[in-house]
Backbone as XML, in Angstrom:
<?xml version="1.0"?>
<chain id="A" units="angstrom">
  <residue number="1" name="UNK">
    <atom name="N" x="6.579" y="-8.039" z="-4.578"/>
    <atom name="CA" x="7.975" y="-7.695" z="-4.635"/>
    <atom name="C" x="8.927" y="-9.054" z="-4.565"/>
  </residue>
  <residue number="2" name="UNK">
    <atom name="N" x="8.610" y="-9.901" z="-3.807"/>
    <atom name="CA" x="9.409" y="-11.243" z="-3.601"/>
    <atom name="C" x="9.509" y="-11.959" z="-5.102"/>
  </residue>
  <residue number="3" name="UNK">
    <atom name="N" x="8.297" y="-11.970" z="-5.862"/>
    <atom name="CA" x="8.336" y="-12.630" z="-6.992"/>
    <atom name="C" x="9.177" y="-12.017" z="-8.207"/>
  </residue>
  <residue number="4" name="UNK">
    <atom name="N" x="9.095" y="-10.693" z="-8.246"/>
    <atom name="CA" x="10.154" y="-10.121" z="-9.273"/>
    <atom name="C" x="11.579" y="-10.176" z="-8.895"/>
  </residue>
  <residue number="5" name="UNK">
    <atom name="N" x="11.912" y="-10.320" z="-7.609"/>
    <atom name="CA" x="13.258" y="-10.250" z="-7.142"/>
    <atom name="C" x="13.977" y="-11.630" z="-7.241"/>
  </residue>
  <residue number="6" name="UNK">
    <atom name="N" x="13.159" y="-12.578" z="-7.116"/>
    <atom name="CA" x="13.677" y="-14.214" z="-6.996"/>
    <atom name="C" x="13.699" y="-14.830" z="-8.247"/>
  </residue>
  <residue number="7" name="UNK">
    <atom name="N" x="12.986" y="-14.340" z="-9.403"/>
    <atom name="CA" x="13.083" y="-14.933" z="-10.630"/>
    <atom name="C" x="12.801" y="-16.262" z="-10.645"/>
  </residue>
  <residue number="8" name="UNK">
    <atom name="N" x="13.605" y="-17.262" z="-10.940"/>
    <atom name="CA" x="13.434" y="-18.862" z="-10.939"/>
    <atom name="C" x="14.052" y="-19.282" z="-9.903"/>
  </residue>
  <residue number="9" name="UNK">
    <atom name="N" x="14.752" y="-18.566" z="-8.799"/>
    <atom name="CA" x="15.418" y="-19.095" z="-7.768"/>
    <atom name="C" x="14.466" y="-19.524" z="-6.480"/>
  </residue>
  <residue number="10" name="UNK">
    <atom name="N" x="13.351" y="-19.159" z="-6.736"/>
    <atom name="CA" x="12.336" y="-19.576" z="-5.694"/>
    <atom name="C" x="11.075" y="-19.499" z="-6.109"/>
  </residue>
  <residue number="11" name="UNK">
    <atom name="N" x="10.041" y="-20.236" z="-5.534"/>
    <atom name="CA" x="8.575" y="-19.975" z="-5.829"/>
    <atom name="C" x="8.113" y="-19.399" z="-4.782"/>
  </residue>
  <residue number="12" name="UNK">
    <atom name="N" x="7.291" y="-18.265" z="-4.883"/>
    <atom name="CA" x="6.700" y="-17.619" z="-3.946"/>
    <atom name="C" x="5.141" y="-18.212" z="-3.830"/>
  </residue>
  <residue number="13" name="UNK">
    <atom name="N" x="4.960" y="-18.456" z="-2.568"/>
    <atom name="CA" x="3.664" y="-19.134" z="-2.162"/>
    <atom name="C" x="3.008" y="-18.218" z="-1.105"/>
  </residue>
  <residue number="14" name="UNK">
    <atom name="N" x="1.705" y="-18.024" z="-1.477"/>
    <atom name="CA" x="0.897" y="-16.947" z="-0.716"/>
    <atom name="C" x="-0.193" y="-17.891" z="0.045"/>
  </residue>
  <residue number="15" name="UNK">
    <atom name="N" x="-0.389" y="-17.754" z="1.320"/>
    <atom name="CA" x="-1.107" y="-18.427" z="2.153"/>
    <atom name="C" x="-1.770" y="-19.871" z="1.801"/>
  </residue>
  <residue number="16" name="UNK">
    <atom name="N" x="-0.775" y="-20.663" z="1.539"/>
    <atom name="CA" x="-1.058" y="-21.993" z="1.247"/>
    <atom name="C" x="-0.328" y="-22.807" z="2.177"/>
  </residue>
  <residue number="17" name="UNK">
    <atom name="N" x="-0.841" y="-24.273" z="2.375"/>
    <atom name="CA" x="-0.291" y="-25.063" z="3.519"/>
    <atom name="C" x="1.213" y="-25.303" z="3.343"/>
  </residue>
  <residue number="18" name="UNK">
    <atom name="N" x="1.914" y="-25.493" z="4.445"/>
    <atom name="CA" x="3.157" y="-26.142" z="4.351"/>
    <atom name="C" x="2.839" y="-27.330" z="5.385"/>
  </residue>
  <residue number="19" name="UNK">
    <atom name="N" x="3.318" y="-28.604" z="4.847"/>
    <atom name="CA" x="2.819" y="-29.921" z="5.526"/>
    <atom name="C" x="4.030" y="-30.132" z="6.436"/>
  </residue>
  <residue number="20" name="UNK">
    <atom name="N" x="3.766" y="-29.980" z="7.901"/>
    <atom name="CA" x="4.583" y="-30.222" z="8.820"/>
    <atom name="C" x="4.493" y="-31.732" z="9.570"/>
  </residue>
  <residue number="21" name="UNK">
    <atom name="N" x="3.283" y="-32.391" z="9.304"/>
    <atom name="CA" x="3.085" y="-33.647" z="9.690"/>
    <atom name="C" x="1.739" y="-34.216" z="9.114"/>
  </residue>
  <residue number="22" name="UNK">
    <atom name="N" x="1.172" y="-35.333" z="9.558"/>
    <atom name="CA" x="0.157" y="-35.892" z="9.023"/>
    <atom name="C" x="-1.291" y="-34.961" z="9.367"/>
  </residue>
  <residue number="23" name="UNK">
    <atom name="N" x="-1.263" y="-34.479" z="10.313"/>
    <atom name="CA" x="-2.414" y="-33.491" z="10.722"/>
    <atom name="C" x="-2.175" y="-32.172" z="10.962"/>
  </residue>
  <residue number="24" name="UNK">
    <atom name="N" x="-0.857" y="-31.790" z="10.574"/>
    <atom name="CA" x="-0.519" y="-30.214" z="10.673"/>
    <atom name="C" x="-0.026" y="-29.736" z="9.575"/>
  </residue>
  <residue number="25" name="UNK">
    <atom name="N" x="-0.901" y="-28.711" z="8.874"/>
    <atom name="CA" x="-0.668" y="-28.007" z="7.711"/>
    <atom name="C" x="-0.760" y="-26.477" z="7.645"/>
  </residue>
  <residue number="26" name="UNK">
    <atom name="N" x="-0.169" y="-25.698" z="8.706"/>
    <atom name="CA" x="-0.345" y="-24.430" z="8.840"/>
    <atom name="C" x="-0.223" y="-23.479" z="7.525"/>
  </residue>
  <residue number="27" name="UNK">
    <atom name="N" x="-0.766" y="-22.361" z="7.526"/>
    <atom name="CA" x="-0.737" y="-21.632" z="6.327"/>
    <atom name="C" x="-0.096" y="-20.237" z="6.653"/>
  </residue>
  <residue number="28" name="UNK">
    <atom name="N" x="1.101" y="-20.196" z="6.382"/>
    <atom name="CA" x="1.802" y="-18.938" z="6.422"/>
    <atom name="C" x="1.463" y="-17.954" z="5.535"/>
  </residue>
  <residue number="29" name="UNK">
    <atom name="N" x="1.694" y="-16.754" z="5.645"/>
    <atom name="CA" x="1.136" y="-15.728" z="4.882"/>
    <atom name="C" x="1.796" y="-15.647" z="3.465"/>
  </residue>
  <residue number="30" name="UNK">
    <atom name="N" x="3.199" y="-15.847" z="3.650"/>
    <atom name="CA" x="4.168" y="-16.061" z="2.535"/>
    <atom name="C" x="5.182" y="-16.916" z="2.721"/>
  </residue>
  <residue number="31" name="UNK">
    <atom name="N" x="5.499" y="-17.774" z="1.710"/>
    <atom name="CA" x="6.590" y="-18.795" z="1.859"/>
    <atom name="C" x="7.289" y="-18.624" z="0.554"/>
  </residue>
  <residue number="32" name="UNK">
    <atom name="N" x="8.639" y="-18.598" z="0.636"/>
    <atom name="CA" x="9.600" y="-18.754" z="-0.621"/>
    <atom name="C" x="10.091" y="-20.336" z="-0.523"/>
  </residue>
  <residue number="33" name="UNK">
    <atom name="N" x="9.741" y="-21.065" z="-1.663"/>
    <atom name="CA" x="9.933" y="-22.504" z="-1.714"/>
    <atom name="C" x="11.171" y="-22.558" z="-2.701"/>
  </residue>
  <residue number="34" name="UNK">
    <atom name="N" x="11.832" y="-23.807" z="-2.338"/>
    <atom name="CA" x="12.727" y="-24.441" z="-3.444"/>
    <atom name="C" x="11.962" y="-24.673" z="-4.824"/>
  </residue>
  <residue number="35" name="UNK">
    <atom name="N" x="12.697" y="-24.250" z="-5.941"/>
    <atom name="CA" x="11.814" y="-24.603" z="-7.008"/>
    <atom name="C" x="11.682" y="-26.038" z="-7.333"/>
  </residue>
  <residue number="36" name="UNK">
    <atom name="N" x="10.638" y="-26.127" z="-7.899"/>
    <atom name="CA" x="10.200" y="-27.553" z="-8.443"/>
    <atom name="C" x="9.570" y="-27.431" z="-9.898"/>
  </residue>
  <residue number="37" name="UNK">
    <atom name="N" x="9.758" y="-28.342" z="-10.722"/>
    <atom name="CA" x="8.981" y="-28.225" z="-12.106"/>
    <atom name="C" x="7.639" y="-28.262" z="-12.162"/>
  </residue>
  <residue number="38" name="UNK">
    <atom name="N" x="7.026" y="-29.061" z="-10.930"/>
    <atom name="CA" x="5.600" y="-29.058" z="-10.839"/>
    <atom name="C" x="5.092" y="-27.813" z="-9.984"/>
  </residue>
  <residue number="39" name="UNK">
    <atom name="N" x="5.765" y="-27.044" z="-9.509"/>
    <atom name="CA" x="5.245" y="-26.224" z="-8.667"/>
    <atom name="C" x="4.480" y="-26.534" z="-7.437"/>
  </residue>
  <residue number="40" name="UNK">
    <atom name="N" x="4.770" y="-27.658" z="-6.981"/>
    <atom name="CA" x="4.093" y="-28.242" z="-5.962"/>
    <atom name="C" x="2.545" y="-28.485" z="-6.120"/>
  </residue>
  <residue number="41" name="UNK">
    <atom name="N" x="2.242" y="-28.998" z="-7.215"/>
    <atom name="CA" x="0.901" y="-29.063" z="-7.676"/>
    <atom name="C" x="0.273" y="-30.299" z="-7.023"/>
  </residue>
  <residue number="42" name="UNK">
    <atom name="N" x="1.187" y="-31.381" z="-6.677"/>
    <atom name="CA" x="0.497" y="-32.703" z="-6.330"/>
    <atom name="C" x="0.734" y="-32.676" z="-4.870"/>
  </residue>
  <residue number="43" name="UNK">
    <atom name="N" x="1.499" y="-32.088" z="-4.266"/>
    <atom name="CA" x="1.796" y="-32.371" z="-2.726"/>
    <atom name="C" x="2.374" y="-30.844" z="-2.131"/>
  </residue>
  <residue number="44" name="UNK">
    <atom name="N" x="1.749" y="-30.800" z="-0.929"/>
    <atom name="CA" x="2.218" y="-29.443" z="-0.321"/>
    <atom name="C" x="3.591" y="-29.554" z="0.100"/>
  </residue>
  <residue number="45" name="UNK">
    <atom name="N" x="4.296" y="-28.446" z="0.088"/>
    <atom name="CA" x="5.643" y="-28.360" z="0.499"/>
    <atom name="C" x="5.871" y="-28.562" z="1.940"/>
  </residue>
  <residue number="46" name="UNK">
    <atom name="N" x="6.993" y="-29.211" z="2.217"/>
    <atom name="CA" x="7.378" y="-29.497" z="3.547"/>
    <atom name="C" x="8.450" y="-28.762" z="4.223"/>
  </residue>
  <residue number="47" name="UNK">
    <atom name="N" x="8.847" y="-28.932" z="5.278"/>
    <atom name="CA" x="9.986" y="-27.988" z="6.017"/>
    <atom name="C" x="11.177" y="-28.039" z="5.094"/>
  </residue>
  <residue number="48" name="UNK">
    <atom name="N" x="11.714" y="-29.018" z="4.405"/>
    <atom name="CA" x="12.855" y="-28.949" z="3.821"/>
    <atom name="C" x="12.922" y="-28.128" z="2.484"/>
  </residue>
  <residue number="49" name="UNK">
    <atom name="N" x="11.627" y="-27.918" z="2.065"/>
    <atom name="CA" x="11.228" y="-27.111" z="0.781"/>
    <atom name="C" x="11.232" y="-25.745" z="1.172"/>
  </residue>
  <residue number="50" name="UNK">
    <atom name="N" x="11.184" y="-25.144" z="2.287"/>
    <atom name="CA" x="11.010" y="-23.967" z="2.553"/>
    <atom name="C" x="12.484" y="-23.158" z="2.859"/>
  </residue>
  <residue number="51" name="UNK">
    <atom name="N" x="12.453" y="-21.949" z="1.976"/>
    <atom name="CA" x="13.668" y="-21.176" z="2.186"/>
    <atom name="C" x="13.338" y="-19.918" z="2.939"/>
  </residue>
  <residue number="52" name="UNK">
    <atom name="N" x="12.105" y="-19.482" z="3.076"/>
    <atom name="CA" x="11.908" y="-18.332" z="3.973"/>
    <atom name="C" x="10.568" y="-18.383" z="4.338"/>
  </residue>
  <residue number="53" name="UNK">
    <atom name="N" x="10.044" y="-18.140" z="5.414"/>
    <atom name="CA" x="8.541" y="-18.172" z="5.779"/>
    <atom name="C" x="8.246" y="-17.035" z="6.439"/>
  </residue>
  <residue number="54" name="UNK">
    <atom name="N" x="7.159" y="-16.140" z="5.977"/>
    <atom name="CA" x="6.799" y="-14.903" z="6.482"/>
    <atom name="C" x="5.252" y="-14.992" z="7.305"/>
  </residue>
  <residue number="55" name="UNK">
    <atom name="N" x="5.196" y="-14.791" z="8.311"/>
    <atom name="CA" x="3.800" y="-14.701" z="9.077"/>
    <atom name="C" x="3.598" y="-13.260" z="9.653"/>
  </residue>
  <residue number="56" name="UNK">
    <atom name="N" x="2.614" y="-12.599" z="9.089"/>
    <atom name="CA" x="2.123" y="-11.163" z="9.469"/>
    <atom name="C" x="1.053" y="-11.365" z="10.680"/>
  </residue>
  <residue number="57" name="UNK">
    <atom name="N" x="1.478" y="-10.781" z="11.808"/>
    <atom name="CA" x="0.504" y="-10.757" z="12.886"/>
    <atom name="C" x="-0.079" y="-9.355" z="12.865"/>
  </residue>
  <residue number="58" name="UNK">
    <atom name="N" x="-1.334" y="-9.266" z="12.737"/>
    <atom name="CA" x="-2.091" y="-8.233" z="12.979"/>
    <atom name="C" x="-3.148" y="-8.172" z="14.000"/>
  </residue>
  <residue number="59" name="UNK">
    <atom name="N" x="-4.025" y="-9.431" z="13.731"/>
    <atom name="CA" x="-5.154" y="-9.650" z="14.663"/>
    <atom name="C" x="-5.074" y="-10.977" z="15.290"/>
  </residue>
  <residue number="60" name="UNK">
    <atom name="N" x="-4.077" y="-11.830" z="14.919"/>
    <atom name="CA" x="-4.019" y="-13.058" z="15.388"/>
    <atom name="C" x="-2.712" y="-13.366" z="16.104"/>
  </residue>
  <residue number="61" name="UNK">
    <atom name="N" x="-2.216" y="-12.369" z="16.810"/>
    <atom name="CA" x="-0.890" y="-12.593" z="17.578"/>
    <atom name="C" x="-0.804" y="-13.635" z="18.583"/>
  </residue>
  <residue number="62" name="UNK">
    <atom name="N" x="-1.974" y="-13.709" z="19.444"/>
    <atom name="CA" x="-1.930" y="-14.723" z="20.424"/>
    <atom name="C" x="-1.920" y="-16.311" z="19.736"/>
  </residue>
  <residue number="63" name="UNK">
    <atom name="N" x="-2.665" y="-16.394" z="18.689"/>
    <atom name="CA" x="-2.671" y="-17.746" z="18.031"/>
    <atom name="C" x="-1.375" y="-18.128" z="17.337"/>
  </residue>
  <residue number="64" name="UNK">
    <atom name="N" x="-0.831" y="-16.919" z="16.685"/>
    <atom name="CA" x="0.428" y="-17.233" z="15.833"/>
    <atom name="C" x="1.609" y="-17.480" z="16.970"/>
  </residue>
  <residue number="65" name="UNK">
    <atom name="N" x="1.580" y="-17.056" z="17.881"/>
    <atom name="CA" x="2.599" y="-16.964" z="19.104"/>
    <atom name="C" x="2.563" y="-18.335" z="19.573"/>
  </residue>
  <residue number="66" name="UNK">
    <atom name="N" x="1.305" y="-18.751" z="19.997"/>
    <atom name="CA" x="1.010" y="-19.840" z="20.954"/>
    <atom name="C" x="1.184" y="-21.341" z="19.973"/>
  </residue>
  <residue number="67" name="UNK">
    <atom name="N" x="0.462" y="-20.981" z="18.962"/>
    <atom name="CA" x="0.277" y="-22.341" z="18.004"/>
    <atom name="C" x="1.190" y="-22.402" z="16.697"/>
  </residue>
  <residue number="68" name="UNK">
    <atom name="N" x="1.219" y="-21.368" z="16.079"/>
    <atom name="CA" x="2.100" y="-21.528" z="14.899"/>
    <atom name="C" x="3.590" y="-21.404" z="15.126"/>
  </residue>
  <residue number="69" name="UNK">
    <atom name="N" x="3.925" y="-20.456" z="15.922"/>
    <atom name="CA" x="5.603" y="-20.481" z="16.313"/>
    <atom name="C" x="6.168" y="-21.816" z="16.713"/>
  </residue>
  <residue number="70" name="UNK">
    <atom name="N" x="5.463" y="-22.550" z="17.642"/>
    <atom name="CA" x="6.114" y="-23.813" z="18.007"/>
    <atom name="C" x="6.059" y="-25.024" z="16.801"/>
  </residue>
  <residue number="71" name="UNK">
    <atom name="N" x="5.137" y="-24.590" z="16.077"/>
    <atom name="CA" x="4.936" y="-25.597" z="14.750"/>
    <atom name="C" x="6.171" y="-25.281" z="13.678"/>
  </residue>
  <residue number="72" name="UNK">
    <atom name="N" x="6.469" y="-24.142" z="13.651"/>
    <atom name="CA" x="7.427" y="-23.754" z="12.634"/>
    <atom name="C" x="8.776" y="-23.945" z="13.038"/>
  </residue>
  <residue number="73" name="UNK">
    <atom name="N" x="8.997" y="-23.802" z="14.397"/>
    <atom name="CA" x="10.224" y="-23.933" z="14.902"/>
    <atom name="C" x="10.782" y="-25.473" z="14.681"/>
  </residue>
</chain>
């Protein structure tokens, strides 16, 4: 649904790393990224590239709340 609605205004990235530091690359379920001609082929997007990040918690609630939330914040 995101990909049809966003057109060329954003890149929809599914379960791929977001580079938060040299040793921190969490993989959100969905991220809307600022458009780039190379579609982030050579480098993982960083915080400044993210327009929207979606994390779905079904079985990993504790891990997502304790580990991922502080990283994304």
